[in-house]
VONUKOL-354452 format. One line per 5 residues: for each residue x, y, z negated of N, C-alpha, C. Coordinates in steps of 0.2 Angstrom, whole numbers, plus 5000, padded with zeros to 4 digits. Atoms other than C-alpha are relative to their C-alpha. Layout:
% residues N
X:Y:Z:X:Y:Z:X:Y:Z ~ ...
END
This chain:
% residues 386
4997:5005:4995:5067:5108:4453:5004:4996:5005 ~ 4993:5003:4999:5075:5094:4459:4999:4997:5008 ~ 4998:5002:4995:5078:5088:4477:5003:4994:5000 ~ 4997:5004:4998:5082:5071:4480:5000:4996:5009 ~ 5001:5002:4994:5087:5061:4495:5002:4991:4998
5002:5007:5004:5084:5042:4492:5005:4993:5006 ~ 4997:5006:4995:5099:5035:4505:4999:5001:5009 ~ 5000:5003:4993:5100:5029:4524:4993:4999:4999 ~ 5008:5001:4997:5083:5029:4533:5000:4994:4999 ~ 4998:5007:4999:5088:5010:4535:5007:4996:4997
4996:5006:5003:5097:4997:4524:5000:4995:5000 ~ 5001:5008:4999:5100:4979:4530:5006:5000:4996 ~ 4993:5004:5007:5110:4969:4517:4999:4992:5003 ~ 5000:5006:5001:5114:4951:4517:5005:4997:5007 ~ 4996:5002:4992:5122:4938:4531:4995:5001:5005
5003:5000:4998:5120:4940:4546:4997:5008:5002 ~ 5001:4995:4997:5115:4958:4545:5002:5005:5005 ~ 4996:4994:4992:5127:4967:4559:4993:4998:5006 ~ 5004:5000:4991:5111:4960:4572:4997:5006:5001 ~ 5005:4994:5000:5101:4976:4565:5004:5004:5006
4996:4994:4994:5115:4986:4578:4995:5000:5007 ~ 5006:5001:4992:5103:4978:4594:4994:5005:4996 ~ 5009:4997:5000:5088:4987:4585:5000:5010:4998 ~ 5000:4993:4999:5097:5005:4586:4997:5001:5005 ~ 5006:4997:4996:5084:5016:4594:5006:5006:5004
4995:4993:4997:5093:5028:4607:4999:4998:5008 ~ 5002:5001:4993:5090:5032:4625:5006:4998:5005 ~ 4995:5004:4996:5108:5031:4632:5005:4997:4998 ~ 4997:5006:5003:5113:5019:4623:5008:5002:5001 ~ 4993:5000:4996:5131:5024:4621:5001:5001:4991
5002:5001:5010:5140:5020:4602:5011:5002:5001 ~ 4993:5000:5002:5156:5028:4597:5001:4997:4994 ~ 4996:5005:5005:5165:5015:4586:5007:5004:4995 ~ 4995:4996:5005:5177:5025:4572:5000:4995:4993 ~ 4998:5007:5006:5188:5012:4561:5010:5003:5001
4995:4997:5001:5204:5015:4553:5008:4996:5001 ~ 4995:5004:4996:5218:5005:4562:4997:4995:5005 ~ 5002:5006:4995:5217:4989:4573:4996:4993:4993 ~ 5002:5007:5003:5213:4977:4557:4995:4997:5004 ~ 5007:5000:4999:5195:4976:4561:5002:4993:5008
4999:5004:4995:5200:4971:4579:5003:4992:5001 ~ 4996:5007:5000:5212:4959:4575:4998:4994:4996 ~ 5004:5006:5001:5202:4950:4565:4995:4997:5003 ~ 5007:5001:4996:5190:4948:4577:4993:5002:4998 ~ 5004:4995:5001:5178:4959:4567:4996:5004:5004
5002:4992:4993:5176:4974:4582:4994:4995:5005 ~ 5005:5004:4995:5170:4959:4594:4994:4999:4995 ~ 5005:5002:5004:5157:4953:4581:4994:5007:5002 ~ 5002:4992:5000:5152:4973:4582:4998:5000:5007 ~ 5001:4999:4991:5152:4973:4603:4995:4998:5004
5006:5005:4994:5142:4958:4607:4995:5003:4997 ~ 5006:4998:5001:5129:4964:4596:4999:5006:5004 ~ 5001:4992:4995:5130:4982:4605:5000:4997:5008 ~ 4999:5000:4992:5132:4975:4622:4993:4993:5003 ~ 5008:5006:5000:5118:4961:4620:4995:5006:5000
5008:4994:5000:5107:4978:4616:5001:5005:5006 ~ 4997:4996:4996:5114:4986:4632:5002:5006:4999 ~ 4995:4994:5002:5126:4999:4623:5006:5000:5004 ~ 4992:5000:4997:5141:5004:4630:5004:5004:4996 ~ 4997:5000:5008:5154:5007:4616:5008:5003:5002
4993:4998:4998:5171:5016:4616:5004:5000:4991 ~ 4996:4999:5005:5183:5012:4599:5005:5007:4998 ~ 4994:4997:5004:5194:5026:4590:5003:4997:4995 ~ 4998:5003:5004:5207:5018:4580:5006:5004:4997 ~ 4991:4997:5002:5221:5032:4576:4997:5001:4992
5003:4997:5005:5212:5035:4558:5005:4998:4994 ~ 4995:5001:5005:5225:5034:4542:4996:4997:4995 ~ 5006:5001:5006:5220:5027:4526:4996:5004:4995 ~ 5004:4996:5000:5213:5043:4520:5001:5006:5006 ~ 5002:4998:4994:5207:5053:4536:5002:5006:4996
4997:4993:4999:5216:5070:4541:4995:5003:5002 ~ 5003:4996:4994:5210:5086:4548:5001:4999:5006 ~ 4999:5003:4991:5220:5082:4562:4996:4997:5004 ~ 5005:5007:4996:5212:5066:4565:4993:5001:5001 ~ 5008:4999:4998:5194:5072:4563:5001:5002:5006
5001:4997:4994:5199:5085:4575:5001:4998:5008 ~ 4998:5006:4995:5208:5072:4587:4992:4998:5004 ~ 5002:5007:4996:5195:5060:4589:4991:5005:5000 ~ 5006:4997:4997:5179:5074:4589:5000:5002:5006 ~ 4998:4997:4992:5187:5081:4604:4998:4994:5005
5001:5007:4997:5187:5062:4611:4994:4998:4999 ~ 5009:5001:4999:5168:5061:4606:4997:5006:5004 ~ 5005:4997:4994:5164:5074:4616:5001:4998:5004 ~ 4998:5000:4994:5172:5068:4630:4994:4992:5002 ~ 5005:5006:5002:5162:5050:4626:4992:5001:5001
5008:4999:5000:5145:5057:4623:4996:4997:4999 ~ 5003:5009:5002:5138:5043:4612:4994:5005:4997 ~ 5006:4999:5004:5121:5045:4605:5001:4996:4991 ~ 4995:5003:5005:5128:5034:4591:5005:5003:5000 ~ 4992:5000:5000:5143:5036:4582:4998:4994:4991
5000:5006:5007:5148:5021:4571:5006:4999:4995 ~ 4993:5000:5005:5159:5022:4555:5001:4992:4997 ~ 4997:5008:5003:5167:5003:4553:5006:5000:4998 ~ 4995:5000:5003:5177:5001:4540:5000:5000:4992 ~ 5000:4996:5009:5182:5006:4522:4996:5008:5000
5004:4993:5002:5177:5023:4515:5004:5007:5003 ~ 4998:4996:4992:5190:5032:4528:4998:4998:5006 ~ 5005:5002:4992:5182:5026:4545:4994:5002:4998 ~ 5006:4998:5003:5167:5029:4537:4999:5008:4999 ~ 4999:4993:5001:5171:5048:4532:5003:5002:5006
4999:4999:4993:5181:5050:4548:4994:5001:5004 ~ 5005:5002:4994:5166:5045:4558:4995:5007:4999 ~ 5005:4992:5001:5154:5060:4549:5003:5003:5000 ~ 4996:4992:4998:5167:5072:4550:4999:5002:5006 ~ 4998:5001:4993:5170:5067:4568:4993:5003:5002
5009:5000:4999:5151:5068:4569:4999:5009:5000 ~ 5002:4993:5000:5150:5086:4562:5005:5005:5005 ~ 4998:4994:4995:5161:5096:4574:4998:4997:5007 ~ 5003:5002:4992:5154:5084:4589:4994:5003:4999 ~ 5007:4997:5000:5137:5091:4584:5001:5008:5001
5000:4994:5004:5144:5108:4581:5008:5003:5004 ~ 4995:4999:4999:5156:5111:4595:5004:5007:5001 ~ 4994:4993:5000:5159:5131:4591:5003:4999:4993 ~ 4992:5002:5006:5168:5124:4574:5005:4999:5002 ~ 4993:5000:4998:5186:5126:4575:5006:4997:4992
4994:4997:5004:5192:5125:4557:4996:4995:4994 ~ 5004:5002:5006:5187:5115:4540:4996:5007:4994 ~ 5004:4994:5005:5182:5133:4532:4993:5001:5004 ~ 5005:5000:4999:5169:5132:4544:4994:4995:4998 ~ 5003:5006:5006:5162:5115:4534:5000:5001:4996
4997:4998:5009:5167:5121:4515:4992:5003:4998 ~ 5005:4998:5003:5150:5123:4506:5002:5008:4996 ~ 5005:5000:5001:5143:5134:4501:4994:5003:5008 ~ 5003:4999:4993:5141:5136:4520:4996:4994:5005 ~ 5004:5004:4999:5127:5127:4528:5001:4997:5006
4998:5003:4993:5131:5114:4545:4994:5003:5003 ~ 5005:4998:4999:5121:5121:4557:4995:4995:5004 ~ 5005:5006:4997:5116:5106:4569:5004:4995:4998 ~ 5000:5005:5001:5115:5089:4564:4994:4996:5005 ~ 5005:5008:4999:5107:5072:4571:4997:5004:5008
5003:5000:4994:5103:5081:4589:5004:4998:5006 ~ 4993:5004:4994:5119:5074:4601:4999:4992:4995 ~ 4997:5004:5001:5121:5059:4589:4995:4997:4994 ~ 5001:5004:5005:5115:5048:4575:5007:4996:4996 ~ 4995:5005:5004:5126:5039:4561:4998:4991:4997
4999:5009:5003:5128:5020:4557:5007:4999:4995 ~ 4993:5002:5004:5140:5015:4544:5000:4991:5000 ~ 4998:5007:4999:5147:4997:4543:5004:5000:4994 ~ 4995:5000:5005:5156:4997:4526:5003:4992:5001 ~ 4996:5007:5000:5170:4982:4525:5005:5002:4993
4997:5001:5008:5176:4985:4508:4995:5005:4997 ~ 5007:5000:5005:5163:4988:4492:5003:5005:4997 ~ 5000:4998:5003:5167:5003:4486:5002:5008:5000 ~ 5001:4993:5001:5166:5022:4490:4992:5004:5003 ~ 5004:4999:4997:5148:5020:4497:4998:5005:5003
5003:4996:4994:5150:5030:4510:4995:5001:5005 ~ 5007:5005:4996:5137:5021:4520:4995:5004:4996 ~ 5006:4996:5006:5125:5032:4507:5001:5007:4999 ~ 4997:4996:5006:5132:5046:4501:4997:5009:5008 ~ 5001:4995:4998:5130:5065:4509:5006:5004:5003
4994:4996:5000:5148:5070:4511:5006:4995:5006 ~ 4994:5004:4999:5165:5066:4519:5007:5003:4999 ~ 4995:4996:5006:5182:5066:4510:5005:5002:5006 ~ 4996:5000:4994:5195:5074:4522:5006:5004:4996 ~ 4995:4996:5000:5213:5078:4520:5002:5005:5003
4996:4997:4997:5223:5094:4523:5008:4997:4998 ~ 4993:5002:5002:5241:5086:4526:5006:5003:5001 ~ 4997:4991:4999:5247:5105:4528:5002:5003:4991 ~ 5001:4999:5007:5241:5109:4509:4999:4995:4995 ~ 5001:5005:5004:5240:5092:4502:4994:5001:4994
5003:5001:5003:5225:5094:4496:4992:4996:5003 ~ 5006:5003:4995:5206:5085:4500:4993:5004:4999 ~ 5008:4995:5000:5190:5094:4504:4995:4995:5002 ~ 5007:5002:4999:5172:5088:4505:4997:5003:5003 ~ 5006:4997:4993:5162:5091:4521:4992:4998:4997
5008:5002:5005:5145:5093:4512:4994:5002:5004 ~ 5009:4998:4997:5126:5096:4519:4996:5000:4995 ~ 5003:5000:5005:5120:5102:4506:4992:5001:4999 ~ 5007:5005:4997:5103:5096:4514:4999:4996:5002 ~ 4999:5006:5001:5108:5081:4512:4999:4995:5009
5002:5004:4992:5107:5078:4533:5007:4998:5000 ~ 4996:5005:4999:5124:5069:4532:5001:4993:4998 ~ 5001:5008:5002:5118:5054:4525:4999:4995:5006 ~ 4999:5003:4994:5121:5041:4538:4990:4996:5001 ~ 5005:5003:4998:5105:5034:4546:4996:4995:4998
4999:5008:5002:5110:5016:4545:5006:4998:4997 ~ 4994:5004:5003:5118:5006:4533:4999:4993:5003 ~ 4998:5007:5000:5124:4988:4536:5004:4998:4996 ~ 4996:5004:5003:5129:4979:4522:4999:4991:5001 ~ 4999:5007:4999:5136:4962:4529:5007:4998:4999
4992:5004:5004:5147:4952:4518:5004:4997:5003 ~ 4995:5003:4998:5155:4943:4530:5008:5004:5002 ~ 4994:4996:4996:5167:4958:4536:5004:5001:4993 ~ 4996:4998:5006:5172:4961:4516:5004:4993:4997 ~ 4997:5007:5005:5178:4941:4513:5008:5001:5003
4993:5003:4998:5195:4945:4522:5003:5009:4995 ~ 4997:4997:5005:5200:4960:4511:5005:4998:4995 ~ 4995:5003:5004:5218:4957:4502:4996:5001:4992 ~ 5000:4996:5008:5216:4957:4483:4999:5007:4996 ~ 5001:4991:5003:5221:4974:4478:4996:5003:5003
5005:4995:4999:5209:4981:4489:4992:4998:4997 ~ 5005:5000:5002:5196:4972:4483:4998:5000:4993 ~ 5000:4997:5007:5199:4977:4464:5002:5007:5001 ~ 4999:4993:4999:5203:4994:4468:4993:5004:5003 ~ 5007:4999:4997:5188:4996:4480:4993:5000:4995
5006:5004:5004:5177:4986:4467:5002:5006:4993 ~ 4999:4994:5006:5183:4999:4452:4997:5006:5003 ~ 5004:4993:4995:5178:5015:4465:4994:4998:4999 ~ 5005:5003:5002:5162:5009:4463:4997:5000:4994 ~ 5004:5002:5008:5159:5005:4445:5002:5008:4997
4999:4994:5002:5169:5022:4443:4994:5007:5004 ~ 5009:4995:4998:5153:5031:4454:4997:5000:4994 ~ 5006:5001:5004:5142:5023:4443:5000:5003:4992 ~ 5000:4996:5006:5148:5027:4428:5000:5009:4997 ~ 4996:4992:4999:5154:5045:4430:4992:5002:5001
5008:4998:4998:5135:5048:4437:4997:5000:4994 ~ 5004:5000:5004:5129:5041:4424:5003:5005:4992 ~ 5000:4994:5004:5136:5054:4412:5002:5006:5002 ~ 4999:4992:4995:5138:5070:4424:4994:5003:4995 ~ 5001:4995:5003:5131:5084:4415:4994:5002:5002
5007:4999:4997:5116:5084:4430:4997:4995:5002 ~ 5005:5005:4998:5111:5067:4429:4993:5001:4999 ~ 5007:4999:4999:5093:5064:4433:4994:4994:4998 ~ 5004:5008:4997:5080:5049:4434:5001:4996:5004 ~ 5000:5005:4995:5083:5044:4449:5006:4998:5003
4991:5003:4999:5104:5044:4449:5000:4995:4993 ~ 4996:5004:5005:5104:5036:4431:4993:4992:5003 ~ 5003:5006:5000:5093:5023:4439:5006:4995:5005 ~ 4998:5003:4994:5102:5019:4455:5009:4999:4998 ~ 4994:5001:5003:5121:5022:4443:4996:4994:4993
5002:5004:5003:5113:5008:4431:5002:4995:5004 ~ 5000:5004:4998:5109:4996:4443:5006:5000:5005 ~ 4993:5003:4999:5125:4999:4452:5006:4997:4997 ~ 4994:5002:5003:5136:4997:4437:4999:4994:5000 ~ 5001:5008:5003:5126:4981:4431:5001:4995:5005
4999:5005:4992:5128:4973:4450:5008:5000:5000 ~ 4994:5003:5000:5145:4978:4452:5005:4996:4993 ~ 4995:5004:5008:5153:4972:4432:4998:4995:5004 ~ 5000:5007:5002:5144:4956:4434:5002:4996:5007 ~ 4999:5007:4993:5151:4950:4453:5008:5004:5002
4992:4999:5000:5169:4960:4453:5004:4997:5001 ~ 4995:5003:5000:5179:4949:4446:4999:4993:5004 ~ 5002:5007:4996:5169:4934:4457:5004:5001:5006 ~ 4997:4999:4995:5175:4943:4472:5007:5001:5001 ~ 4992:5000:5000:5194:4945:4467:5001:4993:5001
4999:5004:5002:5192:4927:4460:5001:4996:5007 ~ 5005:5002:4993:5182:4920:4477:4997:5004:5004 ~ 4999:4994:4995:5186:4930:4492:4993:4999:5005 ~ 5007:5002:4996:5173:4919:4501:4995:4999:4997 ~ 5008:4999:5003:5158:4921:4490:4995:5004:5003
5006:4994:4996:5146:4928:4502:4993:5001:4995 ~ 5006:4994:5005:5132:4932:4486:5003:5004:4995 ~ 4998:4997:5003:5145:4940:4476:5002:5006:5005 ~ 4998:4996:4993:5152:4949:4493:4993:5003:4999 ~ 5004:4995:4999:5134:4955:4495:4999:5002:4994
5001:4997:5006:5130:4960:4478:5004:5007:4998 ~ 4996:4996:5001:5145:4971:4478:4999:5006:5006 ~ 5004:4996:4995:5139:4978:4493:4997:5005:4997 ~ 5006:4997:5002:5125:4983:4487:5000:5004:4993 ~ 4997:4997:5005:5134:4990:4471:5002:5005:5001
4997:4993:4997:5143:5001:4479:4995:5005:5004 ~ 5004:4998:4997:5128:5006:4489:4996:5004:4995 ~ 5002:4997:5007:5119:5010:4473:5001:5006:4998 ~ 4999:4994:5002:5131:5021:4467:5001:5004:5003 ~ 5000:4994:4995:5134:5031:4483:4993:5004:4998
5007:4996:5001:5115:5034:4481:5000:5004:4994 ~ 4998:4998:5006:5119:5040:4464:5001:5005:4998 ~ 4995:4995:5000:5133:5051:4464:4996:5005:5004 ~ 5002:4995:4994:5125:5059:4480:4993:5006:4995 ~ 5010:4997:5004:5108:5064:4468:5002:5005:4992
4997:4996:5005:5119:5070:4454:5008:5003:5001 ~ 4996:4997:4999:5138:5071:4452:5007:4996:4998 ~ 4994:5002:5005:5156:5065:4446:5002:5002:4994 ~ 4997:5000:5006:5169:5068:4434:5006:5003:5001 ~ 4991:4999:5000:5188:5071:4428:5002:4995:5003
4998:5005:4997:5190:5054:4433:5002:5001:5008 ~ 5001:5000:4990:5189:5057:4453:5003:5007:5002 ~ 4995:4994:5002:5197:5074:4448:5007:5001:5002 ~ 4991:5004:4999:5214:5065:4444:5000:4995:5004 ~ 4999:5004:4994:5210:5051:4457:5003:5005:5006
4999:4998:4994:5209:5063:4469:5007:5003:5000 ~ 4995:4999:5002:5224:5074:4464:5007:4995:5001 ~ 4994:4998:5000:5236:5063:4462:4999:4994:5008 ~ 5000:5000:4993:5230:5055:4481:5003:5005:5005 ~ 4999:4996:4995:5232:5071:4489:5007:5001:4999
4989:4998:5003:5251:5076:4481:5003:4993:5002 ~ 4999:5005:4999:5256:5058:4481:4997:4992:5005 ~ 5003:5006:4996:5246:5046:4492:4997:4995:4998 ~ 5003:5003:5002:5240:5036:4481:4993:4996:5001 ~ 5007:5000:4997:5224:5026:4488:4996:4999:4995
5004:4998:5004:5208:5032:4481:4997:4995:4994 ~ 5002:5006:5003:5201:5015:4475:5005:5000:4995 ~ 4993:5001:5004:5217:5012:4467:5002:5005:4993 ~ 4997:4995:5004:5219:5029:4459:4995:5001:4994 ~ 5004:5001:5008:5204:5028:4450:4999:4994:4995
5001:5005:5006:5204:5012:4443:5008:5001:4995 ~ 4994:4998:5004:5220:5018:4435:4998:5004:4996 ~ 5002:4993:5005:5214:5034:4428:4992:4998:4995 ~ 5005:5002:5004:5196:5026:4421:5000:4998:4994 ~ 5000:5003:5007:5198:5017:4405:5002:5009:4997
4995:4996:5005:5210:5035:4400:4991:5005:5002 ~ 5005:4997:5000:5196:5046:4407:4992:4999:4995 ~ 5003:5003:5005:5182:5035:4398:5001:5002:4993 ~ 4996:4998:5006:5192:5038:4382:4999:5007:4997 ~ 5000:4994:5000:5194:5057:4384:4991:5002:5000
5006:4998:5000:5174:5059:4386:4998:4997:4995 ~ 5004:5003:5005:5169:5047:4373:5003:5004:4993 ~ 4995:4995:5004:5182:5059:4363:4996:5007:4998 ~ 5001:4991:5001:5174:5078:4367:4991:4997:5001 ~ 5007:5000:4997:5154:5072:4370:4997:4993:4997
5007:5005:5004:5142:5063:4358:4998:4997:5005 ~ 5007:5003:4997:5129:5061:4372:5004:4995:5004 ~ 4994:5005:4998:5145:5052:4384:5000:4996:4995 ~ 5000:5005:5003:5148:5041:4370:4997:4995:5000 ~ 5006:5002:5002:5131:5036:4368:4998:4997:5006
5001:5002:4991:5129:5034:4387:5005:4994:5001 ~ 4994:5009:4999:5145:5021:4387:4996:4994:4995 ~ 5002:5004:5003:5138:5013:4374:4992:4995:5004 ~ 5006:4998:4998:5121:5012:4384:5003:4993:5004 ~ 4997:5007:4993:5130:5002:4399:5003:4995:4995
4998:5008:5004:5140:4990:4387:4996:4996:4999 ~ 5004:5008:5002:5124:4982:4380:5000:4999:5006 ~ 5003:5000:4995:5118:4982:4398:5004:4993:5004 ~ 4998:5006:4998:5130:4968:4401:5003:4998:4996 ~ 4995:5002:5005:5136:4961:4385:5007:5000:4995
4993:4996:5004:5151:4971:4379:4999:5006:4994 ~ 5002:4996:5006:5153:4978:4363:5004:5009:5002 ~ 4996:4996:5001:5166:4991:4370:5002:5004:5008 ~ 4999:4998:4990:5166:4999:4389:5007:5003:5002 ~ 4994:4999:4998:5183:5006:4390:5005:4994:5000
4996:5006:5002:5190:4989:4382:4997:4998:5006 ~ 5002:5005:4994:5180:4979:4395:5002:5004:5008 ~ 4997:4998:4994:5187:4991:4409:5005:4999:5000 ~ 4994:5000:4998:5204:4989:4405:5001:4991:5000 ~ 5001:5009:4999:5200:4968:4402:5001:4998:5008
5004:5001:4992:5192:4970:4420:5008:5000:5004 ~ 4995:4998:4996:5209:4978:4427:5004:4996:5000 ~ 4992:5004:5004:5222:4966:4418:4997:4997:5004 ~ 5002:5006:4997:5211:4952:4426:5002:4999:5008 ~ 4997:5000:4993:5215:4959:4445:5005:5003:5000
4995:5000:4999:5229:4965:4441:5004:5005:5002 ~ 4999:4991:5000:5229:4985:4441:5003:5002:4998 ~ 4995:4996:5004:5242:4994:4436:4998:5003:4995 ~ 5003:4998:5007:5239:5000:4420:5002:5010:4997 ~ 4997:4993:4999:5246:5019:4423:5003:5003:5006
4997:4996:4991:5251:5031:4436:5007:4998:5001 ~ 4993:5001:5001:5270:5027:4432:5002:4993:5005 ~ 4998:5006:4996:5270:5011:4440:4998:4999:5006 ~ 5002:4998:4993:5263:5018:4456:5006:5005:5004 ~ 4997:4993:4998:5270:5036:4456:5009:5000:4996
4993:5000:5004:5289:5032:4450:5003:5003:4999 ~ 4997:4994:5004:5297:5046:4449:4999:5005:4995 ~ 5004:4996:5006:5293:5053:4434:5004:5008:4999 ~ 4999:4993:5001:5304:5069:4435:4999:5003:5005 ~ 5004:4997:4996:5296:5074:4450:4994:5002:4997
5007:4998:5003:5278:5071:4441:5001:5006:4996 ~ 4999:4995:5006:5286:5082:4428:5000:5008:5003 ~ 4997:4993:4997:5292:5096:4437:4992:5003:5006 ~ 5007:5000:4996:5273:5096:4446:4995:5001:4998 ~ 5005:4997:5004:5264:5097:4430:4995:5002:5000
5005:4993:4996:5256:5113:4433:4995:5000:5005 ~ 5002:5000:4991:5253:5111:4452:4992:4993:4999 ~ 5004:5004:5001:5243:5094:4446:4994:5002:4996 ~ 5006:4999:5003:5233:5101:4433:4995:5006:5003 ~ 5002:4997:4995:5229:5115:4444:4995:4998:5003
5003:5003:4994:5222:5106:4458:4993:4994:4997 ~ 5008:5003:5002:5210:5094:4446:4996:5003:4996 ~ 5001:4996:5004:5207:5108:4435:4993:5003:5010 ~ 5005:4995:4999:5199:5117:4453:4996:4993:5005 ~ 5004:5006:4996:5193:5098:4461:4990:5001:5001
5007:4998:4999:5175:5100:4468:4995:4994:4995 ~ 5002:5004:5003:5171:5085:4453:4999:5002:4992 ~ 4997:4997:5006:5178:5094:4439:4992:5003:4994 ~ 5005:4994:5003:5162:5107:4435:4994:4994:4994 ~ 5005:5001:5004:5150:5094:4429:5003:4991:4996
5000:5002:5010:5160:5083:4415:4998:5001:4997 ~ 5002:4997:5006:5154:5079:4402:5002:5002:4996 ~ 4998:4994:5003:5166:5088:4394:5006:5004:5004 ~ 4995:4998:4996:5177:5102:4403:5005:5001:4998 ~ 4994:4999:5002:5194:5100:4399:5004:5007:5000
4995:4996:5001:5204:5115:4394:5009:4999:5004 ~ 4995:5001:4996:5219:5118:4404:5007:4994:4995 ~ 4997:5004:5006:5229:5109:4389:4998:4994:5000 ~ 5004:5007:4999:5216:5095:4389:5004:4996:5006 ~ 4996:5002:4993:5222:5094:4407:5004:4996:5000
4991:5002:5000:5239:5092:4406:5001:4994:4996 ~ 4999:5004:5004:5237:5081:4391:4998:4993:5002 ~ 5000:5005:4998:5226:5069:4400:5004:4997:5004 ~ 4996:5005:4995:5236:5067:4414:5005:4998:4999 ~ 4993:5006:5002:5252:5062:4406:4999:4994:4996
5004:5009:5002:5240:5048:4398:5001:4998:5005 ~ 5001:5003:4994:5238:5043:4414:5005:4999:5003 ~ 4993:5003:4995:5256:5043:4422:5003:4997:4990 ~ 4994:5001:5005:5264:5038:4405:4996:4992:4996 ~ 5006:5008:5005:5250:5024:4397:5000:5004:4993
5004:4999:5008:5242:5023:4380:5009:5001:4997
END
């Protein structure tokens, strides 16, 4: 038996989609807006959001103290602030960090007796959700798909590990996702590249996951084709709203896909370099992806066949080479050494990198689960390049 979650109850996409905020059903009309830093405020984007909220009679408060990768300490501080404000809508506004932080804070707001990450780690079931507030996400980058997923990724800065707060009954999926391309036009080129490659990684890894299914296949294929055909345009033409809207939809579809299946070792290794060395998640995936594709194709006939299917859908002969070419077009580093430059430190840490990647939540459903030696060899390839 399978249980599917088709994403948010409502997805609004395209120019002026932000106007849908006025339609959020609420009794107290109090909105708590979670952002990663003040950039949205400085760009005037926060005002675009709050103008619609105020026009609909909402009182709002903004929380901006979220790191590029949200930490458990930040989540706890935000949840305490949220309890004082008592919103009936929590709005994640920004990239994946802001949306993940909003969802994680919301979990602790709904469950004031929870005090630590262990309280929300699977297989523990989150007791209460959607009783005090509901969640709306407004992505400003097209990559994580967090506006459509059932999880929130949080970093423990003391242990240098990432944890996935998840509801196994899918209740953490936001109620509303607003995909307005105007907010993504201000992304710097590197973020456009990294976030877009993150979306493609979600789609590709889900399609070859061992628990892929007809629904996840459909969303993964749609997300991959749409993303692959529009990412370079977004990079080359930042103001192209049609391409930007398409990338937001690709990211959302890929998020729904992996929420109904799983990811794989590309994410496992990217999570590890992100947790230990602070490599931004999208860029880490962009670097690791071709190496993961080559590894899977070598060890899994099913994965190789499915990669060939994806390649044919976008008119290329070899998926790995197409990804390498797309990466190069967007000036993405070809190996991790270009980002994490202290080779001696990485080599001294290799056992930890291997162990952490093996223990990652994404590893079990990869097409071929690597041995420790295979994982070590793959990580070294990722670091040093071909």
